[in-house]
LOBA-367707 format. One record per atom (N, C-alpha, C): atom name; y, x, z; residue number from 1. Coordinates in Angstrom, 1 decimal. Atoms other than C-alpha are relative to their C-alpha. Layout:
REM LOBA-367707
- vexke:yy:xx:zz:loba
- CA:Y:X:Z:NUM
...
//
This chain:
REM LOBA-367707
- vexke:yy:xx:zz:loba
- N:0.6:-1.6:-0.7:1
- CA:-73.0:148.9:-33.6:1
- C:0.2:0.3:1.6:1
- N:-0.2:-0.7:-1.0:2
- CA:-71.8:149.7:-30.1:2
- C:-0.5:-1.9:1.1:2
- N:0.5:1.2:-0.1:3
- CA:-72.5:145.5:-29.6:3
- C:0.9:-0.3:1.9:3
- N:-1.0:0.6:-0.3:4
- CA:-70.3:143.8:-26.7:4
- C:0.3:1.2:1.4:4
- N:-0.5:-1.1:-0.7:5
- CA:-70.7:146.3:-23.5:5
- C:-0.4:1.5:-0.3:5
- N:-0.5:-1.8:1.2:6
- CA:-70.8:149.9:-25.8:6
- C:1.0:-0.4:0.0:6
- N:-0.7:-0.3:0.7:7
- CA:-67.8:148.8:-26.8:7
- C:1.2:-0.2:1.0:7
- N:-0.6:0.4:-1.8:8
- CA:-66.3:147.4:-23.3:8
- C:0.1:2.3:0.6:8
- N:0.2:-1.4:-0.7:9
- CA:-67.5:151.3:-21.9:9
- C:0.5:0.7:-1.3:9
- N:-0.8:-1.1:1.0:10
- CA:-65.8:152.6:-25.3:10
- C:1.7:0.0:0.4:10
- N:-1.2:0.6:0.3:11
- CA:-62.5:150.9:-24.7:11
- C:0.1:0.8:2.0:11
- N:-0.8:-1.1:-0.9:12
- CA:-62.4:152.3:-21.0:12
- C:-0.2:1.6:0.4:12
- N:-0.5:-1.9:0.6:13
- CA:-63.3:155.8:-22.0:13
- C:1.2:0.6:-0.4:13
- N:-1.2:0.0:1.0:14
- CA:-60.2:155.7:-24.3:14
- C:1.2:-0.2:0.6:14
- N:-1.3:0.0:-1.1:15
- CA:-58.0:154.1:-21.3:15
- C:0.0:1.0:1.0:15
- N:-0.1:-0.5:-1.4:16
- CA:-59.2:156.5:-18.9:16
- C:0.3:1.7:-0.8:16
- N:-0.5:-1.4:0.4:17
- CA:-58.7:159.6:-21.1:17
- C:2.0:0.0:-0.4:17
- N:-1.5:0.6:-0.2:18
- CA:-55.1:158.0:-22.2:18
- C:0.6:0.3:1.4:18
- N:-0.7:-0.5:-1.4:19
- CA:-54.4:157.8:-18.5:19
- C:-0.1:1.9:0.2:19
- N:-0.2:-1.1:-0.5:20
- CA:-55.3:161.1:-18.0:20
- C:0.8:0.9:-0.4:20
- N:-0.7:-1.0:1.2:21
- CA:-53.5:163.0:-21.3:21
- C:1.2:-0.2:0.8:21
- N:-1.7:0.8:-0.7:22
- CA:-50.3:160.7:-19.8:22
- C:0.1:1.2:1.2:22
- N:-0.4:-0.9:-1.3:23
- CA:-50.4:162.3:-16.3:23
- C:-0.8:1.6:-0.1:23
- N:0.2:-1.2:0.4:24
- CA:-51.8:166.3:-17.5:24
- C:1.2:0.3:-1.2:24
- N:-1.7:-0.4:0.6:25
- CA:-48.0:165.7:-19.8:25
- C:1.0:-0.4:1.0:25
- N:-0.6:-0.2:-1.3:26
- CA:-46.6:164.8:-16.5:26
- C:0.1:1.0:0.6:26
- N:0.4:-0.8:-0.4:27
- CA:-47.9:167.6:-15.1:27
- C:1.1:1.6:-1.0:27
- N:-0.7:-1.1:1.2:28
- CA:-46.8:169.6:-18.1:28
- C:1.3:-0.2:0.4:28
- N:-1.3:-0.3:0.1:29
- CA:-43.5:169.1:-17.7:29
- C:1.2:0.4:1.4:29
- N:-0.9:-0.7:-1.0:30
- CA:-42.9:169.4:-14.2:30
- C:-0.4:1.3:0.7:30
- N:-0.3:-1.5:0.1:31
- CA:-44.8:172.7:-14.4:31
- C:1.3:0.6:-0.4:31
- N:-0.8:-0.8:0.8:32
- CA:-42.4:173.5:-16.9:32
- C:1.4:0.2:1.0:32
- N:-0.7:0.2:-0.7:33
- CA:-39.4:172.4:-14.9:33
- C:0.0:1.0:2.0:33
- N:-0.3:-1.1:-1.2:34
- CA:-40.9:174.8:-11.5:34
- C:0.2:1.3:-0.7:34
- N:0.1:-1.5:0.9:35
- CA:-41.4:177.7:-14.0:35
- C:1.8:0.4:-0.4:35
- N:-0.9:0.1:0.2:36
- CA:-37.6:177.0:-14.7:36
- C:0.7:0.1:0.9:36
- N:-0.3:-0.5:-1.5:37
- CA:-36.8:177.2:-11.0:37
- C:0.3:1.2:-0.2:37
- N:1.2:-1.1:-0.9:38
- CA:-39.2:180.0:-10.3:38
- C:1.4:0.9:-1.1:38
- N:-0.8:-0.5:0.2:39
- CA:-36.8:181.8:-13.2:39
- C:1.8:0.2:0.5:39
- N:-1.0:0.3:-0.7:40
- CA:-33.6:180.7:-11.7:40
- C:0.4:1.2:1.1:40
- N:-0.2:-1.2:-0.9:41
- CA:-34.3:182.3:-8.4:41
- C:-0.5:0.9:0.2:41
- N:0.3:-1.1:0.7:42
- CA:-35.5:185.4:-10.2:42
- C:1.5:0.7:-0.2:42
- N:-1.5:-1.1:0.3:43
- CA:-32.1:185.9:-11.5:43
- C:1.0:0.5:1.2:43
- N:-1.2:0.2:-1.0:44
- CA:-29.8:184.5:-8.8:44
- C:-0.6:1.4:1.2:44
- N:1.1:-0.9:-0.8:45
- CA:-32.7:187.2:-6.5:45
- C:0.6:1.3:-0.9:45
- N:-0.4:-0.8:0.8:46
- CA:-31.7:189.6:-8.8:46
- C:1.5:0.5:0.2:46
- N:-1.6:-0.9:0.0:47
- CA:-27.9:189.7:-8.4:47
- C:0.1:-0.4:1.8:47
- N:-0.6:-0.8:-1.1:48
- CA:-28.4:189.5:-4.5:48
- C:-0.5:0.9:0.4:48
- N:1.0:-0.9:-0.2:49
- CA:-30.4:192.6:-4.8:49
- C:1.5:0.9:-0.7:49
- N:-0.7:-0.7:0.4:50
- CA:-28.1:193.8:-6.4:50
- C:1.9:0.7:0.8:50
- N:-1.6:-0.1:-0.8:51
- CA:-24.5:192.9:-4.3:51
- C:-0.5:0.5:1.0:51
- N:0.9:0.3:-1.2:52
- CA:-27.1:193.8:-1.3:52
- C:0.4:1.9:0.0:52
- N:0.0:-1.3:-0.4:53
- CA:-27.2:197.4:-2.5:53
- C:1.5:0.7:0.0:53
- N:-1.8:0.1:0.0:54
- CA:-23.2:197.6:-3.6:54
- C:0.4:0.1:1.2:54
- N:-1.0:0.7:-1.7:55
- CA:-22.4:196.0:-0.2:55
- C:-0.6:1.9:0.9:55
- N:0.5:-0.8:-0.8:56
- CA:-25.0:199.1:1.2:56
- C:1.2:1.4:-0.2:56
- N:-1.0:-1.3:0.7:57
- CA:-23.1:202.0:-1.1:57
- C:1.8:-0.1:0.9:57
- N:-1.7:0.2:-0.1:58
- CA:-19.4:200.5:-0.2:58
- C:0.0:0.0:1.6:58
- N:0.4:0.1:-1.6:59
- CA:-20.8:200.6:3.9:59
- C:0.0:1.5:0.3:59
- N:0.2:-2.0:-0.2:60
- CA:-21.9:204.5:3.9:60
- C:1.7:0.9:-0.7:60
- N:-1.3:-0.7:0.1:61
- CA:-18.4:205.2:2.1:61
- C:0.8:-0.4:1.1:61
- N:-0.9:0.3:-0.8:62
- CA:-16.5:203.9:4.4:62
- C:-0.4:0.9:1.7:62
- N:0.7:-1.2:-1.0:63
- CA:-18.8:205.8:7.0:63
- C:0.2:0.9:-0.2:63
- N:-0.6:-1.9:0.8:64
- CA:-17.9:209.4:5.2:64
- C:1.2:-0.7:1.0:64
- N:-1.5:-0.1:-0.2:65
- CA:-14.4:208.1:5.9:65
- C:0.3:0.3:0.8:65
- N:-0.4:0.4:-1.9:66
- CA:-14.7:207.0:9.6:66
- C:-0.2:1.6:1.0:66
- N:0.7:-1.1:-0.8:67
- CA:-16.4:210.3:10.1:67
- C:1.0:1.2:-0.3:67
- N:-1.2:-1.3:0.4:68
- CA:-13.8:212.5:8.5:68
- C:1.2:-0.3:1.2:68
- N:-1.5:0.5:-1.1:69
- CA:-11.1:210.3:10.8:69
- C:-0.5:0.8:0.7:69
- N:-0.3:-0.5:-0.9:70
- CA:-13.1:211.2:13.4:70
- C:-0.1:1.3:0.9:70
- N:0.0:-1.9:0.2:71
- CA:-14.0:215.1:13.0:71
- C:1.3:0.4:0.3:71
- N:-1.1:-1.2:0.5:72
- CA:-10.0:216.0:12.6:72
- C:0.1:-0.8:1.0:72
- N:-0.6:0.1:-1.2:73
- CA:-9.4:213.6:15.7:73
- C:-0.3:0.7:1.5:73
- N:0.0:-1.2:-1.2:74
- CA:-11.1:216.1:17.7:74
- C:0.0:1.3:-0.3:74
- N:-0.8:-1.4:0.1:75
- CA:-10.5:219.2:16.2:75
- C:1.4:-0.2:0.5:75
- N:-1.3:1.0:-1.1:76
- CA:-6.8:217.6:17.4:76
- C:-0.2:0.2:1.2:76
- N:-0.2:-0.4:-1.8:77
- CA:-7.7:217.1:20.8:77
- C:-0.8:1.8:0.5:77
- N:0.2:-0.7:-0.3:78
- CA:-9.6:220.3:20.6:78
- C:0.8:1.6:0.0:78
- N:-0.6:-0.9:0.1:79
- CA:-6.9:222.7:19.4:79
- C:1.1:-0.2:1.1:79
- N:-1.0:0.2:-1.0:80
- CA:-4.7:220.6:22.3:80
- C:-0.2:0.4:1.1:80
- N:0.4:-1.0:-0.9:81
- CA:-6.9:221.7:24.8:81
- C:-0.2:1.6:0.4:81
- N:-0.2:-1.3:0.0:82
- CA:-7.0:225.2:23.8:82
- C:1.7:0.3:0.4:82
- N:-1.1:-0.4:-0.7:83
- CA:-3.5:225.2:24.0:83
- C:0.2:-0.4:1.1:83
- N:-0.1:0.4:-1.6:84
- CA:-3.3:223.7:27.5:84
- C:-1.1:0.8:0.6:84
- N:0.3:-0.9:-1.5:85
- CA:-5.7:226.1:28.7:85
- C:0.3:1.4:-0.3:85
- N:-0.3:-1.5:-0.1:86
- CA:-4.4:229.5:27.3:86
- C:1.7:-0.5:0.4:86
- N:-1.2:0.2:-1.1:87
- CA:-0.8:227.9:29.0:87
- C:-0.1:0.2:1.2:87
- N:0.7:-0.4:-1.4:88
- CA:-2.3:227.8:32.1:88
- C:0.0:1.2:0.6:88
- N:0.2:-1.5:-0.3:89
- CA:-3.6:231.3:32.2:89
- C:0.5:0.7:0.6:89
//
């Protein structure tokens, strides 16, 4: 049917097809591993974004408290300066 040369060609083509199939399978496995790692990175990034948002909110609250402390200190200083000025007149 094929003859000797034809049979060699069919065997060579089949071997090449099998080799390509194995390489594609290996690439598929690697691609699945990369997709899994990307999903892990997405979860980590999401967690980091949440932590950054919580940190920013906490820093904003701390800043607000310090603003209140400084405002109270200014009121005390202004009251002290007012008493000092009225005492000298």
